[in-house]
Backbone as XML, in Angstrom:
<?xml version="1.0"?>
<chain id="A" units="angstrom">
  <residue number="1" name="MET">
    <atom name="N" x="38.484" y="77.542" z="123.017"/>
    <atom name="CA" x="40.001" y="77.653" z="122.032"/>
    <atom name="C" x="40.457" y="79.193" z="122.069"/>
  </residue>
  <residue number="2" name="ALA">
    <atom name="N" x="41.608" y="79.274" z="122.469"/>
    <atom name="CA" x="42.218" y="80.629" z="122.384"/>
    <atom name="C" x="42.469" y="81.039" z="120.980"/>
  </residue>
  <residue number="3" name="LYS">
    <atom name="N" x="42.417" y="82.368" z="120.667"/>
    <atom name="CA" x="42.715" y="82.801" z="119.310"/>
    <atom name="C" x="43.702" y="84.043" z="119.134"/>
  </residue>
  <residue number="4" name="PHE">
    <atom name="N" x="44.539" y="84.133" z="118.314"/>
    <atom name="CA" x="45.379" y="85.261" z="118.309"/>
    <atom name="C" x="45.470" y="85.679" z="116.699"/>
  </residue>
  <residue number="5" name="GLN">
    <atom name="N" x="45.314" y="87.029" z="116.646"/>
    <atom name="CA" x="45.410" y="87.658" z="115.374"/>
    <atom name="C" x="46.513" y="88.679" z="115.444"/>
  </residue>
  <residue number="6" name="SER">
    <atom name="N" x="47.164" y="88.883" z="114.411"/>
    <atom name="CA" x="48.290" y="89.971" z="114.443"/>
    <atom name="C" x="48.650" y="90.493" z="112.946"/>
  </residue>
  <residue number="7" name="GLU">
    <atom name="N" x="48.870" y="91.612" z="112.817"/>
    <atom name="CA" x="49.239" y="92.358" z="111.619"/>
    <atom name="C" x="50.592" y="92.971" z="111.578"/>
  </residue>
  <residue number="8" name="LEU">
    <atom name="N" x="51.308" y="92.749" z="110.511"/>
    <atom name="CA" x="52.638" y="93.241" z="110.413"/>
    <atom name="C" x="52.573" y="94.487" z="109.867"/>
  </residue>
  <residue number="9" name="PRO">
    <atom name="N" x="53.252" y="95.568" z="110.278"/>
    <atom name="CA" x="53.228" y="96.864" z="109.633"/>
    <atom name="C" x="53.574" y="96.767" z="108.243"/>
  </residue>
  <residue number="10" name="ASN">
    <atom name="N" x="53.046" y="97.597" z="107.460"/>
    <atom name="CA" x="53.239" y="97.710" z="105.816"/>
    <atom name="C" x="54.763" y="97.845" z="105.500"/>
  </residue>
  <residue number="11" name="GLU">
    <atom name="N" x="55.474" y="98.754" z="106.282"/>
    <atom name="CA" x="56.851" y="98.996" z="106.134"/>
    <atom name="C" x="57.766" y="97.741" z="106.014"/>
  </residue>
  <residue number="12" name="LEU">
    <atom name="N" x="57.451" y="97.060" z="107.026"/>
    <atom name="CA" x="58.152" y="95.708" z="107.327"/>
    <atom name="C" x="57.850" y="94.757" z="106.318"/>
  </residue>
  <residue number="13" name="ILE">
    <atom name="N" x="56.718" y="94.642" z="105.781"/>
    <atom name="CA" x="56.342" y="93.713" z="104.667"/>
    <atom name="C" x="57.177" y="94.189" z="103.469"/>
  </residue>
  <residue number="14" name="LYS">
    <atom name="N" x="57.032" y="95.433" z="103.081"/>
    <atom name="CA" x="57.680" y="95.983" z="101.842"/>
    <atom name="C" x="59.138" y="95.562" z="101.969"/>
  </residue>
  <residue number="15" name="GLU">
    <atom name="N" x="59.898" y="95.720" z="103.235"/>
    <atom name="CA" x="61.297" y="95.706" z="103.229"/>
    <atom name="C" x="61.592" y="94.124" z="103.074"/>
  </residue>
  <residue number="16" name="LEU">
    <atom name="N" x="60.802" y="93.336" z="103.761"/>
    <atom name="CA" x="61.079" y="91.811" z="103.695"/>
    <atom name="C" x="60.933" y="91.344" z="101.993"/>
  </residue>
  <residue number="17" name="GLU">
    <atom name="N" x="59.969" y="91.983" z="101.466"/>
    <atom name="CA" x="59.667" y="91.625" z="99.918"/>
    <atom name="C" x="60.988" y="92.131" z="99.205"/>
  </residue>
  <residue number="18" name="SER">
    <atom name="N" x="61.426" y="93.400" z="99.384"/>
    <atom name="CA" x="62.386" y="93.883" z="98.761"/>
    <atom name="C" x="63.705" y="93.148" z="98.804"/>
  </residue>
  <residue number="19" name="ILE">
    <atom name="N" x="63.861" y="92.597" z="100.078"/>
    <atom name="CA" x="65.153" y="91.701" z="100.453"/>
    <atom name="C" x="65.043" y="90.262" z="99.628"/>
  </residue>
  <residue number="20" name="GLY">
    <atom name="N" x="63.869" y="89.944" z="99.658"/>
    <atom name="CA" x="63.473" y="88.716" z="98.938"/>
    <atom name="C" x="63.888" y="88.614" z="97.401"/>
  </residue>
  <residue number="21" name="ASN">
    <atom name="N" x="63.382" y="89.781" z="96.801"/>
    <atom name="CA" x="63.871" y="90.047" z="95.463"/>
    <atom name="C" x="65.214" y="90.294" z="95.163"/>
  </residue>
  <residue number="22" name="ASP">
    <atom name="N" x="65.921" y="90.859" z="95.913"/>
    <atom name="CA" x="67.286" y="91.228" z="95.849"/>
    <atom name="C" x="68.324" y="90.411" z="96.490"/>
  </residue>
  <residue number="23" name="THR">
    <atom name="N" x="67.949" y="89.104" z="96.807"/>
    <atom name="CA" x="68.851" y="88.201" z="97.472"/>
    <atom name="C" x="70.083" y="87.867" z="96.856"/>
  </residue>
  <residue number="24" name="GLU">
    <atom name="N" x="70.081" y="87.445" z="95.560"/>
    <atom name="CA" x="71.148" y="87.129" z="94.747"/>
    <atom name="C" x="72.221" y="88.380" z="94.741"/>
  </residue>
  <residue number="25" name="LYS">
    <atom name="N" x="71.537" y="89.582" z="94.511"/>
    <atom name="CA" x="72.557" y="90.903" z="94.473"/>
    <atom name="C" x="73.140" y="91.139" z="95.747"/>
  </residue>
  <residue number="26" name="ILE">
    <atom name="N" x="72.408" y="90.905" z="96.765"/>
    <atom name="CA" x="73.028" y="91.195" z="98.302"/>
    <atom name="C" x="74.059" y="90.188" z="98.593"/>
  </residue>
  <residue number="27" name="PHE">
    <atom name="N" x="73.757" y="88.917" z="98.150"/>
    <atom name="CA" x="74.942" y="87.970" z="98.532"/>
    <atom name="C" x="76.058" y="88.226" z="97.663"/>
  </residue>
  <residue number="28" name="GLY">
    <atom name="N" x="75.771" y="88.453" z="96.614"/>
    <atom name="CA" x="76.927" y="88.838" z="95.649"/>
    <atom name="C" x="77.903" y="89.899" z="96.160"/>
  </residue>
  <residue number="29" name="GLU">
    <atom name="N" x="77.253" y="91.195" z="96.415"/>
    <atom name="CA" x="77.951" y="92.275" z="96.994"/>
    <atom name="C" x="78.662" y="91.632" z="98.361"/>
  </residue>
  <residue number="30" name="MET">
    <atom name="N" x="78.118" y="90.798" z="99.120"/>
    <atom name="CA" x="78.684" y="90.380" z="100.383"/>
    <atom name="C" x="80.014" y="89.560" z="100.053"/>
  </residue>
  <residue number="31" name="THR">
    <atom name="N" x="79.878" y="88.775" z="99.132"/>
    <atom name="CA" x="80.803" y="87.918" z="98.735"/>
    <atom name="C" x="82.050" y="88.647" z="98.186"/>
  </residue>
  <residue number="32" name="LYS">
    <atom name="N" x="81.690" y="89.684" z="97.301"/>
    <atom name="CA" x="82.666" y="90.564" z="96.698"/>
    <atom name="C" x="83.458" y="91.185" z="97.688"/>
  </residue>
  <residue number="33" name="ALA">
    <atom name="N" x="82.770" y="91.794" z="98.800"/>
    <atom name="CA" x="83.443" y="92.639" z="99.740"/>
    <atom name="C" x="84.376" y="91.763" z="100.524"/>
  </residue>
  <residue number="34" name="GLY">
    <atom name="N" x="83.944" y="90.484" z="100.769"/>
    <atom name="CA" x="84.870" y="89.613" z="101.629"/>
    <atom name="C" x="86.134" y="89.217" z="100.775"/>
  </residue>
  <residue number="35" name="ALA">
    <atom name="N" x="85.795" y="89.081" z="99.359"/>
    <atom name="CA" x="86.988" y="88.816" z="98.325"/>
    <atom name="C" x="88.012" y="89.826" z="98.293"/>
  </residue>
  <residue number="36" name="GLU">
    <atom name="N" x="87.492" y="91.198" z="98.338"/>
    <atom name="CA" x="88.256" y="92.299" z="98.251"/>
    <atom name="C" x="89.154" y="92.555" z="99.670"/>
  </residue>
  <residue number="37" name="VAL">
    <atom name="N" x="88.805" y="91.989" z="100.689"/>
    <atom name="CA" x="89.499" y="92.117" z="101.981"/>
    <atom name="C" x="90.756" y="91.072" z="101.781"/>
  </residue>
  <residue number="38" name="VAL">
    <atom name="N" x="90.417" y="89.822" z="101.304"/>
    <atom name="CA" x="91.423" y="88.693" z="101.154"/>
    <atom name="C" x="92.322" y="89.238" z="99.935"/>
  </residue>
  <residue number="39" name="TYR">
    <atom name="N" x="91.981" y="89.725" z="98.889"/>
    <atom name="CA" x="92.834" y="90.223" z="98.071"/>
    <atom name="C" x="93.940" y="91.508" z="98.557"/>
  </residue>
  <residue number="40" name="LYS">
    <atom name="N" x="93.316" y="92.238" z="99.180"/>
    <atom name="CA" x="94.248" y="93.258" z="100.060"/>
    <atom name="C" x="95.285" y="92.640" z="100.862"/>
  </residue>
  <residue number="41" name="ASN">
    <atom name="N" x="94.756" y="91.602" z="101.636"/>
    <atom name="CA" x="95.671" y="90.970" z="102.549"/>
    <atom name="C" x="96.764" y="90.182" z="101.946"/>
  </residue>
  <residue number="42" name="ILE">
    <atom name="N" x="96.424" y="89.478" z="100.644"/>
    <atom name="CA" x="97.346" y="88.779" z="99.782"/>
    <atom name="C" x="98.412" y="89.669" z="99.308"/>
  </residue>
  <residue number="43" name="LYS">
    <atom name="N" x="98.074" y="90.852" z="98.755"/>
    <atom name="CA" x="98.927" y="91.827" z="98.255"/>
    <atom name="C" x="99.919" y="92.239" z="99.311"/>
  </residue>
  <residue number="44" name="SER">
    <atom name="N" x="99.566" y="92.593" z="100.595"/>
    <atom name="CA" x="100.335" y="93.141" z="101.591"/>
    <atom name="C" x="101.339" y="91.860" z="102.075"/>
  </residue>
  <residue number="45" name="ASN">
    <atom name="N" x="100.854" y="90.669" z="102.020"/>
    <atom name="CA" x="101.695" y="89.554" z="102.466"/>
    <atom name="C" x="102.479" y="89.087" z="101.568"/>
  </residue>
  <residue number="46" name="MET">
    <atom name="N" x="102.398" y="89.348" z="100.064"/>
    <atom name="CA" x="103.287" y="89.023" z="99.236"/>
    <atom name="C" x="104.740" y="89.736" z="99.378"/>
  </residue>
  <residue number="47" name="SER">
    <atom name="N" x="104.797" y="90.878" z="99.914"/>
    <atom name="CA" x="106.052" y="91.554" z="99.913"/>
    <atom name="C" x="106.997" y="90.666" z="101.062"/>
  </residue>
  <residue number="48" name="SER">
    <atom name="N" x="106.328" y="90.202" z="102.026"/>
    <atom name="CA" x="107.290" y="89.551" z="103.031"/>
    <atom name="C" x="107.637" y="88.077" z="102.569"/>
  </residue>
  <residue number="49" name="ALA">
    <atom name="N" x="106.998" y="87.576" z="101.504"/>
    <atom name="CA" x="107.453" y="86.207" z="100.926"/>
    <atom name="C" x="108.179" y="86.279" z="99.572"/>
  </residue>
  <residue number="50" name="PHE">
    <atom name="N" x="108.428" y="87.443" z="98.818"/>
    <atom name="CA" x="108.952" y="87.592" z="97.740"/>
    <atom name="C" x="109.781" y="88.822" z="97.808"/>
  </residue>
  <residue number="51" name="LYS">
    <atom name="N" x="110.906" y="88.825" z="97.056"/>
    <atom name="CA" x="111.878" y="89.817" z="96.963"/>
    <atom name="C" x="111.226" y="90.910" z="96.105"/>
  </residue>
  <residue number="52" name="THR">
    <atom name="N" x="110.724" y="90.553" z="94.883"/>
    <atom name="CA" x="110.009" y="91.397" z="93.975"/>
    <atom name="C" x="108.521" y="90.825" z="93.661"/>
  </residue>
  <residue number="53" name="THR">
    <atom name="N" x="107.639" y="91.797" z="93.800"/>
    <atom name="CA" x="106.270" y="91.416" z="93.305"/>
    <atom name="C" x="105.735" y="91.778" z="92.052"/>
  </residue>
  <residue number="54" name="LYS">
    <atom name="N" x="106.367" y="92.394" z="91.313"/>
    <atom name="CA" x="106.062" y="93.008" z="90.198"/>
    <atom name="C" x="105.261" y="92.054" z="89.149"/>
  </residue>
  <residue number="55" name="SER">
    <atom name="N" x="105.686" y="90.970" z="88.811"/>
    <atom name="CA" x="104.975" y="89.777" z="87.946"/>
    <atom name="C" x="103.684" y="89.386" z="88.842"/>
  </residue>
  <residue number="56" name="LEU">
    <atom name="N" x="104.037" y="89.108" z="90.050"/>
    <atom name="CA" x="102.690" y="88.615" z="90.853"/>
    <atom name="C" x="101.557" y="89.469" z="91.027"/>
  </residue>
  <residue number="57" name="ASP">
    <atom name="N" x="101.899" y="90.923" z="91.194"/>
    <atom name="CA" x="100.919" y="91.791" z="91.296"/>
    <atom name="C" x="100.015" y="91.794" z="89.937"/>
  </residue>
  <residue number="58" name="LYS">
    <atom name="N" x="100.777" y="91.729" z="88.886"/>
    <atom name="CA" x="99.992" y="91.686" z="87.564"/>
    <atom name="C" x="99.213" y="90.317" z="87.366"/>
  </residue>
  <residue number="59" name="GLY">
    <atom name="N" x="99.534" y="89.367" z="87.923"/>
    <atom name="CA" x="98.790" y="88.009" z="87.762"/>
    <atom name="C" x="97.691" y="87.834" z="88.860"/>
  </residue>
  <residue number="60" name="LEU">
    <atom name="N" x="97.744" y="88.631" z="89.948"/>
    <atom name="CA" x="96.672" y="88.311" z="91.066"/>
    <atom name="C" x="95.284" y="89.014" z="90.638"/>
  </residue>
  <residue number="61" name="LYS">
    <atom name="N" x="94.329" y="88.294" z="90.440"/>
    <atom name="CA" x="93.151" y="88.945" z="90.105"/>
    <atom name="C" x="92.036" y="88.301" z="90.777"/>
  </residue>
  <residue number="62" name="ILE">
    <atom name="N" x="90.655" y="89.100" z="90.788"/>
    <atom name="CA" x="89.376" y="88.499" z="91.319"/>
    <atom name="C" x="88.641" y="88.494" z="90.294"/>
  </residue>
  <residue number="63" name="THR">
    <atom name="N" x="87.994" y="87.403" z="90.111"/>
    <atom name="CA" x="86.839" y="87.077" z="89.181"/>
    <atom name="C" x="85.604" y="87.803" z="89.447"/>
  </residue>
  <residue number="64" name="LYS">
    <atom name="N" x="84.624" y="87.772" z="88.541"/>
    <atom name="CA" x="83.360" y="88.408" z="88.705"/>
    <atom name="C" x="82.632" y="87.459" z="89.655"/>
  </residue>
  <residue number="65" name="VAL">
    <atom name="N" x="81.541" y="88.153" z="90.162"/>
    <atom name="CA" x="80.685" y="87.259" z="91.041"/>
    <atom name="C" x="79.805" y="86.427" z="90.200"/>
  </residue>
  <residue number="66" name="TYR">
    <atom name="N" x="79.725" y="85.231" z="90.405"/>
    <atom name="CA" x="79.053" y="84.202" z="89.694"/>
    <atom name="C" x="78.254" y="83.238" z="90.462"/>
  </residue>
  <residue number="67" name="LYS">
    <atom name="N" x="77.386" y="82.555" z="89.698"/>
    <atom name="CA" x="76.402" y="81.695" z="90.371"/>
    <atom name="C" x="76.640" y="80.054" z="89.691"/>
  </residue>
  <residue number="68" name="THR">
    <atom name="N" x="76.866" y="79.421" z="90.624"/>
    <atom name="CA" x="77.180" y="77.971" z="90.237"/>
    <atom name="C" x="76.056" y="77.205" z="89.832"/>
  </residue>
  <residue number="69" name="PRO">
    <atom name="N" x="76.047" y="76.515" z="88.741"/>
    <atom name="CA" x="74.841" y="75.907" z="88.162"/>
    <atom name="C" x="74.387" y="74.681" z="88.995"/>
  </residue>
  <residue number="70" name="SER">
    <atom name="N" x="75.530" y="73.964" z="89.686"/>
    <atom name="CA" x="75.272" y="72.663" z="90.415"/>
    <atom name="C" x="74.335" y="72.946" z="91.838"/>
  </residue>
  <residue number="71" name="ASP">
    <atom name="N" x="74.773" y="73.961" z="92.552"/>
    <atom name="CA" x="74.172" y="74.194" z="93.800"/>
    <atom name="C" x="73.791" y="75.618" z="94.116"/>
  </residue>
  <residue number="72" name="ASP">
    <atom name="N" x="73.641" y="76.302" z="93.168"/>
    <atom name="CA" x="73.177" y="77.814" z="93.082"/>
    <atom name="C" x="73.970" y="78.569" z="94.096"/>
  </residue>
  <residue number="73" name="GLY">
    <atom name="N" x="75.179" y="78.354" z="94.291"/>
    <atom name="CA" x="75.968" y="79.013" z="95.272"/>
    <atom name="C" x="76.382" y="80.275" z="94.609"/>
  </residue>
  <residue number="74" name="ILE">
    <atom name="N" x="76.823" y="81.160" z="95.327"/>
    <atom name="CA" x="77.315" y="82.543" z="94.732"/>
    <atom name="C" x="78.663" y="82.612" z="95.090"/>
  </residue>
  <residue number="75" name="ASN">
    <atom name="N" x="79.608" y="82.780" z="94.139"/>
    <atom name="CA" x="81.088" y="82.698" z="94.342"/>
    <atom name="C" x="81.810" y="83.744" z="93.636"/>
  </residue>
  <residue number="76" name="VAL">
    <atom name="N" x="83.095" y="83.975" z="94.222"/>
    <atom name="CA" x="84.028" y="84.759" z="93.764"/>
    <atom name="C" x="85.447" y="84.022" z="93.963"/>
  </residue>
  <residue number="77" name="HIS">
    <atom name="N" x="86.264" y="84.018" z="92.851"/>
    <atom name="CA" x="87.545" y="83.536" z="92.973"/>
    <atom name="C" x="88.556" y="84.659" z="93.116"/>
  </residue>
  <residue number="78" name="ILE">
    <atom name="N" x="89.748" y="84.337" z="93.825"/>
    <atom name="CA" x="90.921" y="85.064" z="93.832"/>
    <atom name="C" x="92.132" y="84.346" z="93.572"/>
  </residue>
  <residue number="79" name="GLY">
    <atom name="N" x="92.748" y="84.561" z="92.474"/>
    <atom name="CA" x="93.892" y="83.758" z="92.067"/>
    <atom name="C" x="94.904" y="84.466" z="91.231"/>
  </residue>
  <residue number="80" name="PHE">
    <atom name="N" x="95.881" y="83.582" z="90.936"/>
    <atom name="CA" x="97.070" y="83.989" z="90.121"/>
    <atom name="C" x="96.711" y="83.557" z="88.889"/>
  </residue>
  <residue number="81" name="TYR">
    <atom name="N" x="96.854" y="84.326" z="87.761"/>
    <atom name="CA" x="96.734" y="83.834" z="86.480"/>
    <atom name="C" x="97.953" y="84.336" z="85.426"/>
  </residue>
  <residue number="82" name="GLY">
    <atom name="N" x="98.171" y="83.691" z="84.538"/>
    <atom name="CA" x="99.156" y="84.228" z="83.413"/>
    <atom name="C" x="100.647" y="83.805" z="83.747"/>
  </residue>
  <residue number="83" name="TYR">
    <atom name="N" x="101.546" y="84.436" z="82.974"/>
    <atom name="CA" x="102.847" y="84.028" z="82.987"/>
    <atom name="C" x="103.786" y="85.291" z="83.347"/>
  </residue>
  <residue number="84" name="ASP">
    <atom name="N" x="104.833" y="85.181" z="83.958"/>
    <atom name="CA" x="105.801" y="86.197" z="84.099"/>
    <atom name="C" x="106.516" y="86.632" z="82.771"/>
  </residue>
  <residue number="85" name="GLU">
    <atom name="N" x="107.626" y="87.507" z="83.060"/>
    <atom name="CA" x="108.325" y="87.871" z="81.666"/>
    <atom name="C" x="109.104" y="86.829" z="81.289"/>
  </residue>
  <residue number="86" name="LYS">
    <atom name="N" x="109.501" y="85.826" z="81.952"/>
    <atom name="CA" x="110.598" y="84.760" z="81.470"/>
    <atom name="C" x="109.619" y="83.651" z="81.069"/>
  </residue>
  <residue number="87" name="GLY">
    <atom name="N" x="108.383" y="83.678" z="81.089"/>
    <atom name="CA" x="107.509" y="82.530" z="80.663"/>
    <atom name="C" x="107.081" y="81.524" z="81.723"/>
  </residue>
  <residue number="88" name="VAL">
    <atom name="N" x="107.441" y="81.792" z="82.954"/>
    <atom name="CA" x="107.079" y="80.874" z="84.079"/>
    <atom name="C" x="105.601" y="81.230" z="84.435"/>
  </residue>
  <residue number="89" name="PRO">
    <atom name="N" x="104.943" y="80.185" z="84.813"/>
    <atom name="CA" x="103.480" y="80.449" z="85.212"/>
    <atom name="C" x="103.548" y="81.014" z="86.654"/>
  </residue>
  <residue number="90" name="ILE">
    <atom name="N" x="102.860" y="82.156" z="86.679"/>
    <atom name="CA" x="102.684" y="82.830" z="88.031"/>
    <atom name="C" x="101.982" y="82.085" z="89.101"/>
  </residue>
  <residue number="91" name="PRO">
    <atom name="N" x="101.059" y="81.194" z="88.816"/>
    <atom name="CA" x="100.390" y="80.236" z="89.870"/>
    <atom name="C" x="101.465" y="79.341" z="90.412"/>
  </residue>
  <residue number="92" name="LEU">
    <atom name="N" x="102.408" y="78.802" z="89.472"/>
    <atom name="CA" x="103.475" y="77.982" z="90.079"/>
    <atom name="C" x="104.394" y="78.583" z="90.759"/>
  </residue>
  <residue number="93" name="LYS">
    <atom name="N" x="104.814" y="79.734" z="90.381"/>
    <atom name="CA" x="105.676" y="80.621" z="91.507"/>
    <atom name="C" x="104.983" y="80.645" z="93.043"/>
  </residue>
  <residue number="94" name="ALA">
    <atom name="N" x="103.786" y="81.177" z="92.901"/>
    <atom name="CA" x="102.973" y="81.392" z="94.167"/>
    <atom name="C" x="102.987" y="80.006" z="94.938"/>
  </residue>
  <residue number="95" name="MET">
    <atom name="N" x="102.518" y="78.917" z="94.368"/>
    <atom name="CA" x="102.394" y="77.784" z="95.158"/>
    <atom name="C" x="103.769" y="77.190" z="95.511"/>
  </residue>
  <residue number="96" name="ALA">
    <atom name="N" x="104.739" y="77.321" z="94.815"/>
    <atom name="CA" x="106.077" y="76.974" z="95.423"/>
    <atom name="C" x="106.466" y="77.691" z="96.325"/>
  </residue>
  <residue number="97" name="ARG">
    <atom name="N" x="106.291" y="79.022" z="96.536"/>
    <atom name="CA" x="106.540" y="79.837" z="97.709"/>
    <atom name="C" x="105.510" y="79.486" z="98.988"/>
  </residue>
  <residue number="98" name="GLU">
    <atom name="N" x="104.456" y="79.062" z="98.591"/>
    <atom name="CA" x="103.459" y="78.963" z="99.668"/>
    <atom name="C" x="103.683" y="77.720" z="100.376"/>
  </residue>
  <residue number="99" name="TYR">
    <atom name="N" x="103.946" y="76.671" z="99.654"/>
    <atom name="CA" x="103.970" y="75.169" z="100.018"/>
    <atom name="C" x="105.474" y="74.691" z="100.159"/>
  </residue>
  <residue number="100" name="GLY">
    <atom name="N" x="106.408" y="75.335" z="99.542"/>
    <atom name="CA" x="107.646" y="74.801" z="99.347"/>
    <atom name="C" x="107.887" y="73.866" z="98.101"/>
  </residue>
  <residue number="101" name="THR">
    <atom name="N" x="109.269" y="73.612" z="97.924"/>
    <atom name="CA" x="109.408" y="72.602" z="96.763"/>
    <atom name="C" x="109.970" y="71.352" z="97.130"/>
  </residue>
  <residue number="102" name="SER">
    <atom name="N" x="109.976" y="70.365" z="96.223"/>
    <atom name="CA" x="110.695" y="68.949" z="96.765"/>
    <atom name="C" x="112.330" y="69.440" z="96.404"/>
  </residue>
  <residue number="103" name="ARG">
    <atom name="N" x="112.718" y="70.376" z="95.951"/>
    <atom name="CA" x="114.021" y="70.552" z="95.762"/>
    <atom name="C" x="114.643" y="71.418" z="96.934"/>
  </residue>
  <residue number="104" name="GLY">
    <atom name="N" x="113.990" y="71.568" z="98.100"/>
    <atom name="CA" x="114.445" y="72.137" z="99.230"/>
    <atom name="C" x="114.121" y="73.666" z="99.476"/>
  </residue>
  <residue number="105" name="GLU">
    <atom name="N" x="113.345" y="74.279" z="98.656"/>
    <atom name="CA" x="112.960" y="75.754" z="98.970"/>
    <atom name="C" x="111.954" y="75.434" z="100.044"/>
  </residue>
  <residue number="106" name="ALA">
    <atom name="N" x="112.219" y="76.371" z="101.133"/>
    <atom name="CA" x="111.445" y="76.234" z="102.319"/>
    <atom name="C" x="110.053" y="77.042" z="101.927"/>
  </residue>
  <residue number="107" name="LYS">
    <atom name="N" x="109.051" y="76.612" z="102.842"/>
    <atom name="CA" x="107.702" y="77.123" z="102.478"/>
    <atom name="C" x="107.659" y="78.526" z="103.366"/>
  </residue>
  <residue number="108" name="LYS">
    <atom name="N" x="107.193" y="79.501" z="102.651"/>
    <atom name="CA" x="106.634" y="80.835" z="103.352"/>
    <atom name="C" x="105.326" y="81.132" z="103.041"/>
  </residue>
  <residue number="109" name="PRO">
    <atom name="N" x="104.525" y="80.860" z="103.798"/>
    <atom name="CA" x="103.126" y="80.943" z="103.531"/>
    <atom name="C" x="102.686" y="82.371" z="103.499"/>
  </residue>
  <residue number="110" name="PHE">
    <atom name="N" x="101.799" y="82.818" z="102.659"/>
    <atom name="CA" x="101.530" y="84.114" z="102.449"/>
    <atom name="C" x="99.900" y="84.162" z="102.112"/>
  </residue>
  <residue number="111" name="LEU">
    <atom name="N" x="99.545" y="83.084" z="101.383"/>
    <atom name="CA" x="97.980" y="82.999" z="101.203"/>
    <atom name="C" x="97.298" y="82.592" z="102.360"/>
  </residue>
  <residue number="112" name="ARG">
    <atom name="N" x="97.691" y="81.547" z="102.978"/>
    <atom name="CA" x="96.838" y="81.151" z="104.062"/>
    <atom name="C" x="96.694" y="82.337" z="105.277"/>
  </residue>
  <residue number="113" name="LYS">
    <atom name="N" x="97.571" y="83.055" z="105.378"/>
    <atom name="CA" x="97.699" y="84.173" z="106.326"/>
    <atom name="C" x="96.573" y="85.163" z="106.120"/>
  </residue>
  <residue number="114" name="SER">
    <atom name="N" x="96.188" y="85.235" z="104.809"/>
    <atom name="CA" x="95.468" y="86.276" z="104.139"/>
    <atom name="C" x="94.069" y="86.180" z="104.432"/>
  </residue>
  <residue number="115" name="PHE">
    <atom name="N" x="93.495" y="85.056" z="104.996"/>
    <atom name="CA" x="92.170" y="84.683" z="105.096"/>
    <atom name="C" x="91.843" y="85.001" z="106.835"/>
  </residue>
  <residue number="116" name="LYS">
    <atom name="N" x="91.553" y="86.095" z="107.091"/>
    <atom name="CA" x="91.319" y="86.564" z="108.426"/>
    <atom name="C" x="89.748" y="86.596" z="108.535"/>
  </residue>
  <residue number="117" name="LYS">
    <atom name="N" x="89.300" y="85.689" z="109.325"/>
    <atom name="CA" x="87.700" y="85.538" z="109.315"/>
    <atom name="C" x="87.084" y="86.828" z="109.863"/>
  </residue>
  <residue number="118" name="LYS">
    <atom name="N" x="87.603" y="87.519" z="110.869"/>
    <atom name="CA" x="86.957" y="88.714" z="111.415"/>
    <atom name="C" x="86.867" y="89.768" z="110.491"/>
  </residue>
  <residue number="119" name="GLU">
    <atom name="N" x="87.881" y="89.977" z="109.723"/>
    <atom name="CA" x="88.067" y="90.997" z="108.800"/>
    <atom name="C" x="86.974" y="90.671" z="107.725"/>
  </residue>
  <residue number="120" name="ILE">
    <atom name="N" x="86.953" y="89.655" z="107.173"/>
    <atom name="CA" x="86.051" y="89.074" z="106.067"/>
    <atom name="C" x="84.595" y="89.304" z="106.584"/>
  </residue>
  <residue number="121" name="GLU">
    <atom name="N" x="84.196" y="88.857" z="107.754"/>
    <atom name="CA" x="82.870" y="88.848" z="108.253"/>
    <atom name="C" x="82.376" y="90.311" z="108.492"/>
  </residue>
  <residue number="122" name="GLN">
    <atom name="N" x="83.433" y="91.086" z="109.087"/>
    <atom name="CA" x="82.994" y="92.483" z="109.067"/>
    <atom name="C" x="82.787" y="93.193" z="107.847"/>
  </residue>
  <residue number="123" name="ALA">
    <atom name="N" x="83.608" y="93.060" z="106.800"/>
    <atom name="CA" x="83.305" y="93.720" z="105.576"/>
    <atom name="C" x="81.838" y="93.251" z="104.901"/>
  </residue>
  <residue number="124" name="MET">
    <atom name="N" x="81.544" y="91.690" z="105.091"/>
    <atom name="CA" x="80.258" y="91.292" z="104.583"/>
    <atom name="C" x="79.236" y="91.874" z="105.375"/>
  </residue>
  <residue number="125" name="LYS">
    <atom name="N" x="79.320" y="91.961" z="106.603"/>
    <atom name="CA" x="78.201" y="92.448" z="107.621"/>
    <atom name="C" x="77.986" y="94.014" z="107.136"/>
  </residue>
  <residue number="126" name="SER">
    <atom name="N" x="79.021" y="94.813" z="106.831"/>
    <atom name="CA" x="78.829" y="96.119" z="106.388"/>
    <atom name="C" x="77.990" y="96.288" z="105.230"/>
  </residue>
  <residue number="127" name="VAL">
    <atom name="N" x="78.174" y="95.276" z="104.231"/>
    <atom name="CA" x="77.289" y="95.298" z="103.076"/>
    <atom name="C" x="75.790" y="94.927" z="103.276"/>
  </residue>
  <residue number="128" name="GLN">
    <atom name="N" x="75.675" y="93.922" z="104.381"/>
    <atom name="CA" x="74.447" y="93.506" z="104.768"/>
    <atom name="C" x="73.633" y="94.460" z="105.438"/>
  </residue>
  <residue number="129" name="ASP">
    <atom name="N" x="74.329" y="95.358" z="106.438"/>
    <atom name="CA" x="73.679" y="96.461" z="107.030"/>
    <atom name="C" x="73.336" y="97.500" z="106.089"/>
  </residue>
  <residue number="130" name="LYS">
    <atom name="N" x="73.803" y="97.645" z="104.938"/>
    <atom name="CA" x="73.454" y="98.597" z="103.999"/>
    <atom name="C" x="72.013" y="98.362" z="103.470"/>
  </residue>
  <residue number="131" name="TYR">
    <atom name="N" x="71.675" y="96.982" z="103.398"/>
    <atom name="CA" x="70.447" y="96.624" z="102.767"/>
    <atom name="C" x="69.390" y="96.282" z="104.037"/>
  </residue>
  <residue number="132" name="ILE">
    <atom name="N" x="69.914" y="95.803" z="105.024"/>
    <atom name="CA" x="68.912" y="95.404" z="106.126"/>
    <atom name="C" x="69.103" y="96.391" z="107.374"/>
  </residue>
  <residue number="133" name="LYS">
    <atom name="N" x="68.043" y="97.423" z="107.547"/>
    <atom name="CA" x="68.169" y="98.251" z="108.634"/>
    <atom name="C" x="67.844" y="97.622" z="109.887"/>
  </residue>
  <residue number="134" name="GLY">
    <atom name="N" x="68.718" y="97.879" z="110.873"/>
    <atom name="CA" x="68.605" y="97.316" z="112.255"/>
    <atom name="C" x="67.547" y="98.036" z="112.956"/>
  </residue>
  <residue number="135" name="ASP">
    <atom name="N" x="67.190" y="97.822" z="114.364"/>
    <atom name="CA" x="66.422" y="98.429" z="115.038"/>
    <atom name="C" x="66.698" y="99.829" z="115.357"/>
  </residue>
</chain>
């Protein structure tokens, strides 16, 4: 019967242990980095969909990184919150522009265009590379 025995270098073992201990922190930072890319894209796309974006800029927010209790997922939300100076809900204005209205306002998508997979993955990968050293 053939036998094989191998030893991992101590540096590699220590690095894997530290990654295992910091998994939630690493995933949280990666998720936050991806959310910041989307946030930046939404802000730049709003100017093409609206005449003035003052109240929308005030209402666009990124939540803190949090862990969902049901599936232990790590999440960040980007959304519109609050009311404008006339008392109109900011999320209502954003969704009316994104999807159009039943009263005939045409849709001018600006949210969907903000989710650019390559940019998001690149931002998340840069955070990953900070923790995991490649060859």
